[in-house]
N, CA, C and O atoms as CSV, one atom per row, in Angstrom:
chain,resi,resn,atom,element,x,y,z
A,1,UNK,N,N,-38.408,50.997,-6.076
A,1,UNK,CA,C,-38.531,50.010,-5.038
A,1,UNK,C,C,-38.704,48.619,-5.666
A,1,UNK,O,O,-39.400,48.470,-6.670
A,2,UNK,N,N,-38.050,47.580,-5.055
A,2,UNK,CA,C,-38.093,46.222,-5.565
A,2,UNK,C,C,-39.352,45.541,-5.055
A,2,UNK,O,O,-39.644,45.554,-3.859
A,3,UNK,N,N,-40.088,44.949,-5.977
A,3,UNK,CA,C,-41.315,44.276,-5.586
A,3,UNK,C,C,-41.007,42.851,-5.117
A,3,UNK,O,O,-39.919,42.325,-5.349
A,4,UNK,N,N,-41.972,42.255,-4.465
A,4,UNK,CA,C,-41.823,40.889,-3.971
A,4,UNK,C,C,-41.610,39.911,-5.130
A,4,UNK,O,O,-40.834,38.965,-4.994
A,5,UNK,N,N,-42.267,40.112,-6.241
A,5,UNK,CA,C,-42.120,39.234,-7.400
A,5,UNK,C,C,-40.708,39.298,-7.968
A,5,UNK,O,O,-40.158,38.273,-8.371
A,6,UNK,N,N,-40.106,40.504,-8.005
A,6,UNK,CA,C,-38.741,40.648,-8.511
A,6,UNK,C,C,-37.742,39.991,-7.561
A,6,UNK,O,O,-36.769,39.379,-8.003
A,7,UNK,N,N,-37.984,40.117,-6.260
A,7,UNK,CA,C,-37.078,39.525,-5.270
A,7,UNK,C,C,-37.114,38.002,-5.347
A,7,UNK,O,O,-36.063,37.366,-5.264
A,8,UNK,N,N,-38.276,37.407,-5.501
A,8,UNK,CA,C,-38.403,35.957,-5.594
A,8,UNK,C,C,-37.798,35.414,-6.886
A,8,UNK,O,O,-37.272,34.302,-6.899
A,9,UNK,N,N,-37.863,36.164,-7.944
A,9,UNK,CA,C,-37.344,35.679,-9.219
A,9,UNK,C,C,-35.820,35.721,-9.270
A,9,UNK,O,O,-35.232,35.033,-10.104
A,10,UNK,N,N,-35.165,36.484,-8.430
A,10,UNK,CA,C,-33.704,36.577,-8.445
A,10,UNK,C,C,-33.051,35.647,-7.434
A,10,UNK,O,O,-31.823,35.584,-7.376
A,11,UNK,N,N,-33.812,34.938,-6.652
A,11,UNK,CA,C,-33.249,34.014,-5.663
A,11,UNK,C,C,-32.817,32.709,-6.318
A,11,UNK,O,O,-33.469,32.234,-7.248
A,12,UNK,N,N,-31.694,32.113,-5.825
A,12,UNK,CA,C,-31.290,30.787,-6.237
A,12,UNK,C,C,-30.714,30.725,-7.638
A,12,UNK,O,O,-30.479,31.742,-8.289
A,13,UNK,N,N,-30.496,29.490,-8.078
A,13,UNK,CA,C,-29.897,29.232,-9.379
A,13,UNK,C,C,-30.928,28.578,-10.280
A,13,UNK,O,O,-31.866,27.929,-9.817
A,14,UNK,N,N,-30.735,28.760,-11.554
A,14,UNK,CA,C,-31.616,28.087,-12.496
A,14,UNK,C,C,-31.147,26.653,-12.671
A,14,UNK,O,O,-30.034,26.296,-12.285
A,15,UNK,N,N,-31.995,25.852,-13.247
A,15,UNK,CA,C,-31.657,24.449,-13.472
A,15,UNK,C,C,-30.468,24.328,-14.420
A,15,UNK,O,O,-29.629,23.447,-14.231
A,16,UNK,N,N,-30.375,25.161,-15.405
A,16,UNK,CA,C,-29.256,25.117,-16.353
A,16,UNK,C,C,-27.955,25.462,-15.650
A,16,UNK,O,O,-26.932,24.828,-15.912
A,17,UNK,N,N,-27.965,26.438,-14.775
A,17,UNK,CA,C,-26.749,26.804,-14.034
A,17,UNK,C,C,-26.273,25.638,-13.162
A,17,UNK,O,O,-25.077,25.355,-13.091
A,18,UNK,N,N,-27.208,24.977,-12.510
A,18,UNK,CA,C,-26.850,23.823,-11.685
A,18,UNK,C,C,-26.298,22.681,-12.531
A,18,UNK,O,O,-25.355,22.009,-12.114
A,19,UNK,N,N,-26.862,22.455,-13.694
A,19,UNK,CA,C,-26.379,21.400,-14.580
A,19,UNK,C,C,-24.969,21.701,-15.077
A,19,UNK,O,O,-24.142,20.795,-15.182
A,20,UNK,N,N,-24.693,22.953,-15.378
A,20,UNK,CA,C,-23.365,23.332,-15.849
A,20,UNK,C,C,-22.332,23.118,-14.735
A,20,UNK,O,O,-21.247,22.590,-14.983
A,21,UNK,N,N,-22.669,23.523,-13.531
A,21,UNK,CA,C,-21.757,23.336,-12.399
A,21,UNK,C,C,-21.503,21.857,-12.153
A,21,UNK,O,O,-20.357,21.460,-11.942
A,22,UNK,N,N,-22.538,21.038,-12.174
A,22,UNK,CA,C,-22.373,19.597,-11.975
A,22,UNK,C,C,-21.550,18.972,-13.101
A,22,UNK,O,O,-20.765,18.058,-12.849
A,23,UNK,N,N,-21.712,19.438,-14.310
A,23,UNK,CA,C,-20.926,18.912,-15.425
A,23,UNK,C,C,-19.448,19.254,-15.256
A,23,UNK,O,O,-18.584,18.427,-15.548
A,24,UNK,N,N,-19.150,20.465,-14.787
A,24,UNK,CA,C,-17.753,20.864,-14.560
A,24,UNK,C,C,-17.145,20.026,-13.437
A,24,UNK,O,O,-16.007,19.571,-13.552
A,25,UNK,N,N,-17.886,19.822,-12.366
A,25,UNK,CA,C,-17.389,19.002,-11.252
A,25,UNK,C,C,-17.153,17.567,-11.714
A,25,UNK,O,O,-16.141,16.967,-11.352
A,26,UNK,N,N,-18.053,17.015,-12.497
A,26,UNK,CA,C,-17.879,15.648,-13.006
A,26,UNK,C,C,-16.665,15.555,-13.917
A,26,UNK,O,O,-15.937,14.563,-13.874
A,27,UNK,N,N,-16.439,16.557,-14.729
A,27,UNK,CA,C,-15.268,16.566,-15.593
A,27,UNK,C,C,-13.982,16.594,-14.777
A,27,UNK,O,O,-13.034,15.872,-15.083
A,28,UNK,N,N,-13.949,17.422,-13.746
A,28,UNK,CA,C,-12.757,17.476,-12.887
A,28,UNK,C,C,-12.519,16.153,-12.174
A,28,UNK,O,O,-11.373,15.726,-12.034
A,29,UNK,N,N,-13.572,15.508,-11.727
A,29,UNK,CA,C,-13.422,14.212,-11.062
A,29,UNK,C,C,-12.895,13.138,-12.005
A,29,UNK,O,O,-12.111,12.285,-11.590
A,30,UNK,N,N,-13.309,13.167,-13.257
A,30,UNK,CA,C,-12.803,12.166,-14.199
A,30,UNK,C,C,-11.323,12.369,-14.488
A,30,UNK,O,O,-10.634,11.425,-14.875
A,31,UNK,N,N,-10.831,13.575,-14.306
A,31,UNK,CA,C,-9.407,13.835,-14.499
A,31,UNK,C,C,-8.585,13.464,-13.272
A,31,UNK,O,O,-7.450,13.007,-13.407
A,32,UNK,N,N,-9.137,13.652,-12.081
A,32,UNK,CA,C,-8.389,13.466,-10.838
A,32,UNK,C,C,-8.442,12.035,-10.323
A,32,UNK,O,O,-7.440,11.535,-9.811
A,33,UNK,N,N,-9.573,11.367,-10.443
A,33,UNK,CA,C,-9.746,10.035,-9.844
A,33,UNK,C,C,-8.729,9.006,-10.333
A,33,UNK,O,O,-8.165,8.305,-9.493
A,34,UNK,N,N,-8.455,8.867,-11.625
A,34,UNK,CA,C,-7.463,7.862,-12.044
A,34,UNK,C,C,-6.068,8.128,-11.479
A,34,UNK,O,O,-5.345,7.188,-11.150
A,35,UNK,N,N,-5.691,9.378,-11.368
A,35,UNK,CA,C,-4.385,9.702,-10.803
A,35,UNK,C,C,-4.330,9.318,-9.324
A,35,UNK,O,O,-3.299,8.851,-8.841
A,36,UNK,N,N,-5.433,9.514,-8.610
A,36,UNK,CA,C,-5.470,9.169,-7.192
A,36,UNK,C,C,-5.278,7.668,-7.007
A,36,UNK,O,O,-4.466,7.250,-6.180
A,37,UNK,N,N,-6.003,6.856,-7.756
A,37,UNK,CA,C,-5.908,5.406,-7.590
A,37,UNK,C,C,-4.542,4.887,-8.019
A,37,UNK,O,O,-4.033,3.930,-7.434
A,38,UNK,N,N,-3.945,5.504,-9.028
A,38,UNK,CA,C,-2.600,5.112,-9.439
A,38,UNK,C,C,-1.590,5.444,-8.335
A,38,UNK,O,O,-0.687,4.651,-8.068
A,39,UNK,N,N,-1.733,6.580,-7.708
A,39,UNK,CA,C,-0.829,6.961,-6.624
A,39,UNK,C,C,-0.987,6.032,-5.424
A,39,UNK,O,O,-0.011,5.749,-4.728
A,40,UNK,N,N,-2.189,5.563,-5.178
A,40,UNK,CA,C,-2.422,4.625,-4.076
A,40,UNK,C,C,-1.681,3.305,-4.327
A,40,UNK,O,O,-1.083,2.746,-3.408
A,41,UNK,N,N,-1.721,2.816,-5.555
A,41,UNK,CA,C,-0.997,1.590,-5.891
A,41,UNK,C,C,0.515,1.792,-5.773
A,41,UNK,O,O,1.220,0.913,-5.276
A,42,UNK,N,N,1.013,2.938,-6.224
A,42,UNK,CA,C,2.444,3.221,-6.099
A,42,UNK,C,C,2.872,3.275,-4.636
A,42,UNK,O,O,3.957,2.810,-4.288
A,43,UNK,N,N,2.029,3.838,-3.786
A,43,UNK,CA,C,2.345,3.907,-2.355
A,43,UNK,C,C,2.412,2.511,-1.742
A,43,UNK,O,O,3.282,2.246,-0.913
A,44,UNK,N,N,1.512,1.620,-2.136
A,44,UNK,CA,C,1.548,0.244,-1.631
A,44,UNK,C,C,2.818,-0.468,-2.091
A,44,UNK,O,O,3.428,-1.218,-1.328
A,45,UNK,N,N,3.209,-0.230,-3.337
A,45,UNK,CA,C,4.430,-0.853,-3.847
A,45,UNK,C,C,5.659,-0.351,-3.094
A,45,UNK,O,O,6.548,-1.137,-2.767
A,46,UNK,N,N,5.715,0.938,-2.821
A,46,UNK,CA,C,6.847,1.488,-2.078
A,46,UNK,C,C,6.875,0.958,-0.650
A,46,UNK,O,O,7.945,0.673,-0.112
A,47,UNK,N,N,5.700,0.824,-0.032
A,47,UNK,CA,C,5.638,0.271,1.318
A,47,UNK,C,C,6.098,-1.186,1.320
A,47,UNK,O,O,6.783,-1.620,2.245
A,48,UNK,N,N,5.726,-1.936,0.293
A,48,UNK,CA,C,6.172,-3.331,0.188
A,48,UNK,C,C,7.684,-3.399,0.044
A,48,UNK,O,O,8.332,-4.210,0.705
A,49,UNK,N,N,8.251,-2.565,-0.805
A,49,UNK,CA,C,9.703,-2.553,-0.978
A,49,UNK,C,C,10.403,-2.211,0.330
A,49,UNK,O,O,11.413,-2.826,0.675
A,50,UNK,N,N,9.872,-1.235,1.059
A,50,UNK,CA,C,10.475,-0.861,2.345
A,50,UNK,C,C,10.376,-2.013,3.347
A,50,UNK,O,O,11.355,-2.326,4.024
A,51,UNK,N,N,9.201,-2.647,3.449
A,51,UNK,CA,C,9.029,-3.743,4.400
A,51,UNK,C,C,9.963,-4.911,4.081
A,51,UNK,O,O,10.545,-5.510,4.985
A,52,UNK,N,N,10.104,-5.231,2.795
A,52,UNK,CA,C,11.015,-6.315,2.409
A,52,UNK,C,C,12.461,-5.964,2.760
A,52,UNK,O,O,13.202,-6.799,3.278
A,53,UNK,N,N,12.850,-4.739,2.478
A,53,UNK,CA,C,14.216,-4.310,2.795
A,53,UNK,C,C,14.469,-4.358,4.298
A,53,UNK,O,O,15.517,-4.832,4.738
A,54,UNK,N,N,13.521,-3.873,5.081
A,54,UNK,CA,C,13.673,-3.859,6.538
A,54,UNK,C,C,13.720,-5.279,7.107
A,54,UNK,O,O,14.540,-5.566,7.979
A,55,UNK,N,N,12.854,-6.166,6.624
A,55,UNK,CA,C,12.841,-7.537,7.132
A,55,UNK,C,C,14.114,-8.285,6.744
A,55,UNK,O,O,14.649,-9.054,7.543
A,56,UNK,N,N,14.598,-8.064,5.531
A,56,UNK,CA,C,15.846,-8.722,5.115
A,56,UNK,C,C,17.032,-8.231,5.934
A,56,UNK,O,O,17.900,-9.020,6.307
A,57,UNK,N,N,17.072,-6.941,6.214
A,57,UNK,CA,C,18.152,-6.412,7.044
A,57,UNK,C,C,18.058,-6.972,8.463
A,57,UNK,O,O,19.078,-7.279,9.079
A,58,UNK,N,N,16.852,-7.103,8.972
A,58,UNK,CA,C,16.661,-7.665,10.308
A,58,UNK,C,C,17.102,-9.127,10.344
A,58,UNK,O,O,17.719,-9.559,11.317
A,59,UNK,N,N,16.796,-9.889,9.302
A,59,UNK,CA,C,17.256,-11.282,9.235
A,59,UNK,C,C,18.781,-11.346,9.240
A,59,UNK,O,O,19.369,-12.188,9.919
A,60,UNK,N,N,19.420,-10.452,8.481
A,60,UNK,CA,C,20.888,-10.423,8.449
A,60,UNK,C,C,21.479,-9.994,9.790
A,60,UNK,O,O,22.503,-10.526,10.219
A,61,UNK,N,N,20.830,-9.028,10.454
A,61,UNK,CA,C,21.306,-8.598,11.777
A,61,UNK,C,C,21.200,-9.733,12.794
A,61,UNK,O,O,22.101,-9.935,13.609
A,62,UNK,N,N,20.095,-10.468,12.739
A,62,UNK,CA,C,19.912,-11.603,13.633
A,62,UNK,C,C,21.003,-12.643,13.392
A,62,UNK,O,O,21.587,-13.177,14.335
A,63,UNK,N,N,21.272,-12.923,12.110
A,63,UNK,CA,C,22.323,-13.892,11.761
A,63,UNK,C,C,23.695,-13.420,12.265
A,63,UNK,O,O,24.487,-14.223,12.760
A,64,UNK,N,N,23.970,-12.122,12.139
A,64,UNK,CA,C,25.260,-11.594,12.578
A,64,UNK,C,C,25.402,-11.680,14.099
A,64,UNK,O,O,26.494,-11.938,14.604
A,65,UNK,N,N,24.310,-11.468,14.827
A,65,UNK,CA,C,24.366,-11.507,16.287
A,65,UNK,C,C,24.350,-12.928,16.841
A,65,UNK,O,O,25.122,-13.247,17.745
A,66,UNK,N,N,23.491,-13.773,16.316
A,66,UNK,CA,C,23.271,-15.106,16.889
A,66,UNK,C,C,24.033,-16.221,16.175
A,66,UNK,O,O,24.160,-17.324,16.706
A,67,UNK,N,N,24.539,-15.940,14.978
A,67,UNK,CA,C,25.258,-16.959,14.236
A,67,UNK,C,C,24.366,-17.906,13.462
A,67,UNK,O,O,24.856,-18.869,12.871
A,68,UNK,N,N,23.073,-17.656,13.453
A,68,UNK,CA,C,22.123,-18.484,12.705
A,68,UNK,C,C,20.912,-17.622,12.374
A,68,UNK,O,O,20.678,-16.583,12.990
A,69,UNK,N,N,20.154,-18.079,11.390
A,69,UNK,CA,C,18.938,-17.360,11.022
A,69,UNK,C,C,17.792,-17.789,11.931
A,69,UNK,O,O,17.807,-18.907,12.445
A,70,UNK,N,N,16.794,-16.921,12.141
A,70,UNK,CA,C,15.653,-17.314,12.988
A,70,UNK,C,C,14.801,-18.372,12.308
A,70,UNK,O,O,14.772,-18.470,11.081
A,71,UNK,N,N,14.110,-19.160,13.117
A,71,UNK,CA,C,13.251,-20.214,12.578
A,71,UNK,C,C,11.896,-19.669,12.134
A,71,UNK,O,O,11.214,-20.284,11.314
A,72,UNK,N,N,11.508,-18.518,12.672
A,72,UNK,CA,C,10.231,-17.909,12.298
A,72,UNK,C,C,10.340,-16.398,12.442
A,72,UNK,O,O,11.267,-15.889,13.073
A,73,UNK,N,N,9.392,-15.691,11.857
A,73,UNK,CA,C,9.364,-14.236,12.014
A,73,UNK,C,C,8.986,-13.863,13.441
A,73,UNK,O,O,9.402,-12.819,13.944
A,74,UNK,N,N,8.207,-14.705,14.087
A,74,UNK,CA,C,7.820,-14.434,15.468
A,74,UNK,C,C,9.043,-14.428,16.381
A,74,UNK,O,O,9.047,-13.739,17.401
A,75,UNK,N,N,10.059,-15.172,16.036
A,75,UNK,CA,C,11.297,-15.183,16.822
A,75,UNK,C,C,11.976,-13.813,16.792
A,75,UNK,O,O,12.616,-13.418,17.766
A,76,UNK,N,N,11.839,-13.092,15.685
A,76,UNK,CA,C,12.381,-11.739,15.606
A,76,UNK,C,C,11.646,-10.804,16.564
A,76,UNK,O,O,12.239,-9.874,17.112
A,77,UNK,N,N,10.359,-11.056,16.761
A,77,UNK,CA,C,9.568,-10.231,17.684
A,77,UNK,C,C,9.921,-10.570,19.123
A,77,UNK,O,O,10.102,-9.667,19.941
A,78,UNK,N,N,10.022,-11.851,19.446
A,78,UNK,CA,C,10.292,-12.238,20.832
A,78,UNK,C,C,11.702,-11.851,21.274
A,78,UNK,O,O,11.934,-11.601,22.457
A,79,UNK,N,N,12.640,-11.801,20.335
A,79,UNK,CA,C,14.001,-11.379,20.686
A,79,UNK,C,C,14.197,-9.869,20.491
A,79,UNK,O,O,15.313,-9.359,20.600
A,80,UNK,N,N,13.098,-9.165,20.203
A,80,UNK,CA,C,13.051,-7.699,20.098
A,80,UNK,C,C,13.912,-7.116,18.977
A,80,UNK,O,O,14.464,-6.025,19.118
A,81,UNK,N,N,14.022,-7.827,17.894
A,81,UNK,CA,C,14.655,-7.260,16.711
A,81,UNK,C,C,13.670,-6.371,15.955
A,81,UNK,O,O,14.066,-5.399,15.311
A,82,UNK,N,N,12.376,-6.716,16.039
A,82,UNK,CA,C,11.301,-5.880,15.522
A,82,UNK,C,C,10.173,-5.902,16.539
A,82,UNK,O,O,10.056,-6.841,17.327
A,83,UNK,N,N,9.338,-4.861,16.521
A,83,UNK,CA,C,8.221,-4.807,17.477
A,83,UNK,C,C,7.073,-5.707,17.062
A,83,UNK,O,O,6.529,-6.458,17.871
A,84,UNK,N,N,6.710,-5.619,15.782
A,84,UNK,CA,C,5.638,-6.458,15.229
A,84,UNK,C,C,6.037,-6.877,13.823
A,84,UNK,O,O,6.873,-6.239,13.183
A,85,UNK,N,N,5.441,-7.931,13.367
A,85,UNK,CA,C,5.661,-8.363,11.991
A,85,UNK,C,C,4.829,-7.450,11.097
A,85,UNK,O,O,3.607,-7.402,11.235
A,86,UNK,N,N,5.470,-6.727,10.184
A,86,UNK,CA,C,4.693,-5.794,9.351
A,86,UNK,C,C,3.821,-6.548,8.355
A,86,UNK,O,O,4.211,-7.604,7.857
A,87,UNK,N,N,2.645,-6.006,8.066
A,87,UNK,CA,C,1.799,-6.668,7.071
A,87,UNK,C,C,2.303,-6.395,5.663
A,87,UNK,O,O,2.947,-5.381,5.394
A,88,UNK,N,N,1.994,-7.324,4.784
A,88,UNK,CA,C,2.258,-7.110,3.367
A,88,UNK,C,C,1.218,-6.101,2.882
A,88,UNK,O,O,0.023,-6.390,2.950
A,89,UNK,N,N,1.626,-4.938,2.400
A,89,UNK,CA,C,0.644,-3.919,2.014
A,89,UNK,C,C,-0.289,-4.341,0.882
A,89,UNK,O,O,-1.397,-3.817,0.769
A,90,UNK,N,N,0.137,-5.264,0.059
A,90,UNK,CA,C,-0.701,-5.675,-1.062
A,90,UNK,C,C,-1.707,-6.749,-0.669
A,90,UNK,O,O,-2.813,-6.777,-1.208
A,91,UNK,N,N,-1.353,-7.623,0.247
A,91,UNK,CA,C,-2.288,-8.652,0.701
A,91,UNK,C,C,-3.028,-8.217,1.959
A,91,UNK,O,O,-4.109,-8.727,2.251
A,92,UNK,N,N,-2.453,-7.281,2.704
A,92,UNK,CA,C,-3.093,-6.789,3.919
A,92,UNK,C,C,-2.919,-7.701,5.122
A,92,UNK,O,O,-3.580,-7.503,6.141
A,93,UNK,N,N,-2.055,-8.683,5.029
A,93,UNK,CA,C,-1.897,-9.652,6.109
A,93,UNK,C,C,-0.422,-9.808,6.480
A,93,UNK,O,O,0.452,-9.779,5.613
A,94,UNK,N,N,-0.159,-9.973,7.767
A,94,UNK,CA,C,1.204,-10.224,8.223
A,94,UNK,C,C,1.550,-11.712,8.129
A,94,UNK,O,O,2.705,-12.093,8.316
A,95,UNK,N,N,0.566,-12.542,7.843
A,95,UNK,CA,C,0.784,-13.990,7.757
A,95,UNK,C,C,1.021,-14.473,6.326
A,95,UNK,O,O,1.206,-15.669,6.098
A,96,UNK,N,N,1.014,-13.563,5.379
A,96,UNK,CA,C,1.096,-13.988,3.984
A,96,UNK,C,C,2.508,-13.931,3.401
A,96,UNK,O,O,2.676,-14.152,2.202
A,97,UNK,N,N,3.510,-13.647,4.200
A,97,UNK,CA,C,4.879,-13.601,3.690
A,97,UNK,C,C,5.339,-14.991,3.278
A,97,UNK,O,O,5.017,-15.976,3.943
A,98,UNK,N,N,6.085,-15.075,2.194
A,98,UNK,CA,C,6.690,-16.339,1.775
A,98,UNK,C,C,8.092,-16.409,2.373
A,98,UNK,O,O,8.950,-15.586,2.053
A,99,UNK,N,N,8.320,-17.382,3.231
A,99,UNK,CA,C,9.601,-17.520,3.919
A,99,UNK,C,C,10.495,-18.470,3.130
A,99,UNK,O,O,10.097,-19.596,2.830
A,100,UNK,N,N,11.686,-18.025,2.797
A,100,UNK,CA,C,12.635,-18.821,2.028
A,100,UNK,C,C,13.633,-19.434,3.014
A,100,UNK,O,O,14.378,-18.703,3.667
A,101,UNK,N,N,13.657,-20.766,3.130
A,101,UNK,CA,C,14.555,-21.395,4.104
A,101,UNK,C,C,16.007,-21.412,3.612
A,101,UNK,O,O,16.298,-21.241,2.429
A,102,UNK,N,N,16.896,-21.627,4.578
A,102,UNK,CA,C,18.314,-21.771,4.249
A,102,UNK,C,C,18.528,-23.031,3.426
A,102,UNK,O,O,17.712,-23.952,3.444
A,103,UNK,N,N,19.615,-23.053,2.721
A,103,UNK,CA,C,19.965,-24.258,1.969
A,103,UNK,C,C,20.658,-25.258,2.895
A,103,UNK,O,O,20.970,-24.932,4.041
A,104,UNK,N,N,20.892,-26.437,2.416
A,104,UNK,CA,C,21.622,-27.491,3.127
A,104,UNK,C,C,20.875,-27.998,4.349
A,104,UNK,O,O,21.502,-28.393,5.332
A,105,UNK,N,N,19.550,-27.995,4.309
A,105,UNK,CA,C,18.767,-28.616,5.361
A,105,UNK,C,C,18.695,-27.848,6.673
A,105,UNK,O,O,18.135,-28.363,7.641
A,106,UNK,N,N,19.237,-26.644,6.745
A,106,UNK,CA,C,19.115,-25.864,7.982
A,106,UNK,C,C,17.697,-25.321,8.081
A,106,UNK,O,O,17.000,-25.206,7.072
A,107,UNK,N,N,17.269,-24.987,9.297
A,107,UNK,CA,C,15.874,-24.638,9.493
A,107,UNK,C,C,15.627,-23.142,9.676
A,107,UNK,O,O,14.549,-22.760,10.131
A,108,UNK,N,N,16.566,-22.304,9.347
A,108,UNK,CA,C,16.377,-20.871,9.503
A,108,UNK,C,C,15.756,-20.228,8.271
A,108,UNK,O,O,15.719,-20.821,7.193
A,109,UNK,N,N,15.274,-19.011,8.450
A,109,UNK,CA,C,14.693,-18.236,7.353
A,109,UNK,C,C,15.802,-17.402,6.738
A,109,UNK,O,O,16.347,-16.508,7.386
A,110,UNK,N,N,16.132,-17.691,5.498
A,110,UNK,CA,C,17.212,-17.003,4.807
A,110,UNK,C,C,16.733,-15.728,4.109
A,110,UNK,O,O,17.440,-14.720,4.086
A,111,UNK,N,N,15.532,-15.783,3.543
A,111,UNK,CA,C,15.009,-14.649,2.779
A,111,UNK,C,C,13.497,-14.608,2.931
A,111,UNK,O,O,12.882,-15.547,3.438
A,112,UNK,N,N,12.913,-13.514,2.488
A,112,UNK,CA,C,11.468,-13.332,2.585
A,112,UNK,C,C,10.978,-12.670,1.306
A,112,UNK,O,O,11.663,-11.824,0.731
A,113,UNK,N,N,9.775,-13.067,0.860
A,113,UNK,CA,C,9.177,-12.496,-0.347
A,113,UNK,C,C,7.696,-12.261,-0.106
A,113,UNK,O,O,7.113,-12.774,0.849
A,114,UNK,N,N,7.109,-11.484,-0.983
A,114,UNK,CA,C,5.682,-11.200,-0.886
A,114,UNK,C,C,4.882,-12.313,-1.552
A,114,UNK,O,O,5.306,-12.880,-2.560
A,115,UNK,N,N,3.730,-12.616,-0.983
A,115,UNK,CA,C,2.835,-13.608,-1.570
A,115,UNK,C,C,1.832,-12.962,-2.520
A,115,UNK,O,O,0.950,-13.637,-3.051
A,116,UNK,N,N,1.970,-11.660,-2.732
A,116,UNK,CA,C,1.037,-10.950,-3.611
A,116,UNK,C,C,1.210,-11.414,-5.050
A,116,UNK,O,O,2.326,-11.598,-5.534
A,117,UNK,N,N,0.103,-11.593,-5.704
A,117,UNK,CA,C,0.127,-11.969,-7.117
A,117,UNK,C,C,-0.042,-10.709,-7.944
A,117,UNK,O,O,-0.640,-9.728,-7.502
A,118,UNK,N,N,0.481,-10.757,-9.117
A,118,UNK,CA,C,0.293,-9.620,-10.007
A,118,UNK,C,C,1.610,-9.007,-10.420
A,118,UNK,O,O,2.691,-9.496,-10.090
A,119,UNK,N,N,1.480,-7.913,-11.156
A,119,UNK,CA,C,2.628,-7.241,-11.735
A,119,UNK,C,C,2.675,-5.812,-11.216
A,119,UNK,O,O,1.646,-5.142,-11.123
A,120,UNK,N,N,3.860,-5.355,-10.884
A,120,UNK,CA,C,4.048,-3.993,-10.382
A,120,UNK,C,C,3.967,-2.996,-11.527
A,120,UNK,O,O,3.898,-3.379,-12.695
A,121,UNK,N,N,3.977,-1.727,-11.183
A,121,UNK,CA,C,3.888,-0.678,-12.194
A,121,UNK,C,C,5.113,-0.639,-13.103
A,121,UNK,O,O,5.038,-0.111,-14.212
A,122,UNK,N,N,6.239,-1.192,-12.651
A,122,UNK,CA,C,7.431,-1.213,-13.491
A,122,UNK,C,C,7.514,-2.463,-14.371
A,122,UNK,O,O,8.479,-2.625,-15.118
A,123,UNK,N,N,6.513,-3.349,-14.290
A,123,UNK,CA,C,6.467,-4.534,-15.137
A,123,UNK,C,C,6.992,-5.791,-14.474
A,123,UNK,O,O,6.817,-6.880,-15.019
A,124,UNK,N,N,7.636,-5.680,-13.306
A,124,UNK,CA,C,8.156,-6.863,-12.606
A,124,UNK,C,C,7.045,-7.493,-11.763
A,124,UNK,O,O,6.064,-6.840,-11.410
A,125,UNK,N,N,7.224,-8.762,-11.456
A,125,UNK,CA,C,6.250,-9.462,-10.626
A,125,UNK,C,C,6.561,-9.215,-9.149
A,125,UNK,O,O,7.726,-9.143,-8.759
A,126,UNK,N,N,5.524,-9.087,-8.339
A,126,UNK,CA,C,5.713,-8.873,-6.894
A,126,UNK,C,C,6.451,-10.044,-6.268
A,126,UNK,O,O,7.252,-9.860,-5.352
A,127,UNK,N,N,6.187,-11.232,-6.753
A,127,UNK,CA,C,6.809,-12.432,-6.181
A,127,UNK,C,C,8.315,-12.467,-6.418
A,127,UNK,O,O,9.031,-13.196,-5.731
A,128,UNK,N,N,8.805,-11.685,-7.384
A,128,UNK,CA,C,10.250,-11.670,-7.672
A,128,UNK,C,C,11.024,-10.643,-6.849
A,128,UNK,O,O,12.254,-10.614,-6.897
A,129,UNK,N,N,10.326,-9.812,-6.106
A,129,UNK,CA,C,11.016,-8.755,-5.337
A,129,UNK,C,C,11.781,-9.333,-4.200
A,129,UNK,O,O,12.420,-8.596,-3.449
C-alpha cells in the first residue's frame, strides 16, 4: 500500500525538470523569433509592391478612359476607380505616398512612389520602387 508520504513526494516536477523545460523552450524561441520578424518584413515589402502596381495600373486606366491623369488620389476614389486609397504598408499611412506629377506643366499624377525610408531585403531602396 502507498503511504501518504510516498504519494506527496511523487507529485509535480522538480525544480531541475522545470529549468530544463524552460531552457528548451527558450532555445526554440531563439530559433523561431528571427525568422518570424524577417517574414513580417518580407510580407510588408510584397504588400507595398502590390499596392504600387495596383495604383499605377489604376492611374493608367484613368488616363485611358478620361484622356488625362487624375489631379489627386482622392479623385480615383470619387470616380470609383478604387474604393479607398491603400495605405503604404511600411509607413502605415495612406497620406504618405509620393505623387509624381506629369511633365510639361500638366497637373495630373503620372506615377506614385513610397515615402518609406530604408533598404529592402533585396538591397534596393524603397523610394526607387
